[in-house]
N, C-alpha and C positions, 0 to 999 in steps of 0.2 A: 504494500500500500504506500505508493510514493506520489508526491505532488510534483508535477512538471509544468504547472500553469494550464491555461485554457486558451481557446481561440480568441476569447473576448477580454483576456486579462494578460497584460505583458508583465511577466514576473522575472526579475533579474536572478542571476545565479545565486547570489548571496541570500535572497529571500527564499528560494527553493530549498537551499541547504538548511536554512533556519526552520522551515516548516517540517521538513523530513526529520531533522534532529529532534524536534519536539515530539513528533509522532513516535520515533524510536525510543526516546527516553520516557515516554508516557508522562510528560510534564506539560503544564499549560504554556502556550506560546504567548508571551507578552509583546505586543507590537506598539511601538511609538513612532511618531513622525508628525510632520506638519499636517494641519487639517486639510483634507482634500487630496491626500496622497494614496488613498485606496486601502486604508487600514480595515475599515468595516467590510468593504467589498471583498477583501482577501478571504474572509471566512466563508462568504457565499461561493467564491470560486473554488476553495478547497472542497466544499461539499459537492459542488458540481463535478469537479475533476475526479473525485473518489466515489461518486455515486451514492453519497450519504445524505440523510435528511439534516436540515439545519434548524437549530433552535436558537432564537435570539432573545437575549435578556438585556434590554436597554436600561442603563443605570441613570438615575436622576439624583438631584441633591437630597431628595427625601427618601431615597431607596434604602432599605435595611437589608442586611445580609440574610436575615431569617426569611425574607420574602422569597428568596430563591429556593428555599427548602419547601416551606408551606406556610399557610396562614390559617389560623383557627378563628372562625367567625362566631365568637361568643354572643354577639348582639343578636344575630339571627336565631341562634338556639334559644336564647331567653325569650324572644318574641314568640317563637313557635311553641315553647312550653306554656306560655300564657294563653295561647290560642288552642291548646290541646292537640297539636299536630303530632301524629305518630312518629314522624321522622326524628323527633327529639330524643328517642330512645337509643339511636345509633349515632354516636359522636362523629363517625366518619362522614356523615352527611354535611358536616360543617367544617371539614378540613379541605382546603383548596391547595392542591399541589402547585409548587413553583417550578421554574425552569430546570433547576438542578434535579428535582424529583422526576420530572418528565424525562430528562436525559438518562438518569440512572435506571428508570423503569422501562425504557425503550427495549423492544424485542430485538433491535438491531443497533449497531454502532451509529452514533450521531456526531455531528459537529455542534458544539455548544459555544455560542458567541456571547461573551460578557462585554458589552460595548460601553466605552467611556467610563471605566471604573474609577477614574480620578475625580469624577463629579460628586461622588458620594462622600460621606464622612470619612475621616482618616482611619477610623477603626474598621471600616467596611472590609478592606482586604484581609485584615487579620482574623476577622470573624469567619472567613471562608477557609482558613488554612487547613483545619482538620478535615473538613468535608472533601476538599480537593485532594488531600493527601490519601485519606483512607477510602475515598469514593463510597462513603456510606454516612448515614446520619440516623438519629433516633427521633421517632415521633412521640413526644412526651405524653400526649393525650391518649394515645392508643397502646403505647408500650411496644410498638413494632419498630423494626429496623429496616430502613430502605437502603439496600446495597446495589451498586451498579452491576447490571447483568453484563454490560459491555462497557469498558472504559471509554468515555467520550473523548474526542479530540477537542480540547478546550483552547479557544482563541480569545485573548483578553486585549482590548485596545485602551490606549491612554493618550490624551492630548497634552500631558505634562502640566496640567493645571495645578497639581500639587504632588509632592513627593510621596512615593509609595514606601511602606515599611520594609526594612531590610529582610525581616523574616519571610515576608511574602515574596520579595524579589529572589531569594535563594531557591525558592521552589519552582521558579519559572525559567523557561528558555527565552532569552531576550533578543529582540531584533528591532533596529531602528531603520525605518524606510527612508532612505535618502531621497531628496527631491530629484526627480529624473533630469539627466542632462538633455541637451537639445536632440541628440540622436534617439534616445529612448523615448522622449516625448513625441517625436515624429512618428515612431512606431506605434505609440498609443493612439495618436490621431488617425493613422492609417487603419487601425483595427476598428475604430468607431465610425470613421467616414471613408470607407473604401472608394477609390476612384476620384477622390478630391484632387483639385489642381495642385500639383506639387509646388509651383511657383508661389501660390497663395499661402500654402503651409509654411514655406521657408520664410516669406516676408512676415507672416503673422508671428512665427516663433522668434524671429529676430527682434521684433518690437516687444513681444511678450517678455523675453529675458532682459531686455533693456529696462522695462518697467520694473521687474522684480529686483534688479540690481541698483535701482535709484536710491541714493542715500536719503534718509529721512522718511522713507515710506513706512507708514504705521502698520499696514496689513499687506503683506505680499500676496499677490494672486496665486491660487493653487492650481493643481492639475485639472480638477473638475471645472474650475472657472475658465481655464484656457480652452477646454473642450466646448464649453458653452459659448465662449466668445467666437471661436472659429465657426461653430454652427451658425451663429448669427451673421458672420461675415459671408458665409455661403448663401444663407437665406436672403440677405440684402444685395447679393450679387456684387460684392465689393471686389475690385480688381487688386492684384498684387501691387501694381504701381501706386495705388492709393495709400499703401502702407509703407512705402519706402522712406518717407520722412521720419526723422527721429522722433521718438515719443516725447522728448524734451523740447522740441521745437513746435509741436502742435498737439493739442489734446487728442489722445487716441480715439479712433472711431469706435462708437458703441462702447465707450469706456465704462458704462454702468455694469457691464458683465465682469469687469476686472477690478475696478476701484470701488470699494464698498463702504467708504466713509468720506465725509466732506473734507477732512484734513488732506487726504490723499488727492482728491480732485483739485483742491486749491493749490496743492504743491505743483501739480502739472500745469495748472493754469498760470501760475507765476513763472514757471520755467519757460512756457511757451511765450509769455509776454516779454520776458527778458531776452529770449532768442530773437523776437521780432525787433526789439529795440536795438539789439546788437547788429 
C-alpha cells in the first residue's frame, strides 16, 4: 500500500516519501505548510490513490478532543425520561459516535483527516495521545471498549497558528509542504487546465511570483489563489501580452483573486503610481 500521487494531484518526491513512511510506521502524518498548498487535499488524494474511504474531522476553536470519540446526550435522555419514552432504558440511544469511533469501527481501513488541529485549545492534541497510540478508547457510560479493527491512516494538518506539544509531535511523522517552484506550479496548472495556452501560463506565473516576492506584502497569494486567478484570466480571454508589464508598474489584472486585503492592494497601487511618476 504505497502512495505515488494521482492524476489530479502533483505530489513531489519528498511528500510521497513522507506519506509512505507514515503508513509504514503506522504513525499519524502531521502536515504543515502555507494555507492553500494542498494540505487538506492531500488526505483526499491519499484515499483516492489507495482506494480507501475518507473520514474528515474539521477542528474549530470550540472543538474538544472527546468529541472525536463520542458525545453523551444527557439532555435528550432527561427529556425522554420525563416524557416516558422507552428509549431511555438503553443508554446507547444517547451516545453519538465521533470520527475516531467511526474510523476504529470501520469494517475496512480508512483515511482519517484531522484538519487544522492548531485551531483548537492547546490541550487538544495531548488529549488524543492515548487514543492515537493504542487505537482504542473506553466508553464510560456503557463500560465497553472501542478498538480499531483496522489501523486508520491518520493525516493531521496544521497552519502553524500555535505550537503543538512536544509529546504529540514525537508520535507523528512530520512533513512541511514547501511552496511549489515555478516549474511545479506549471505542472499543477496543466493538471487542472489541460490545453491552456502555455504563453499565458508563463506570463501569469511570472507576474504571480513577482507579486509573492514583493517586500511588505501582508498575505502572499497561495497555490489555490493562483489557480483561481488563471481560471479567471482564461474566462476573460486575457492575452499573455496583457500580463507582460511588471506587477509593480501596474495593478495586476483581476487582482481580487490574488490580493485579499486592502493593505496589499494599496501597496501595489502606490508602486504603480511611483512607477508612472518615474
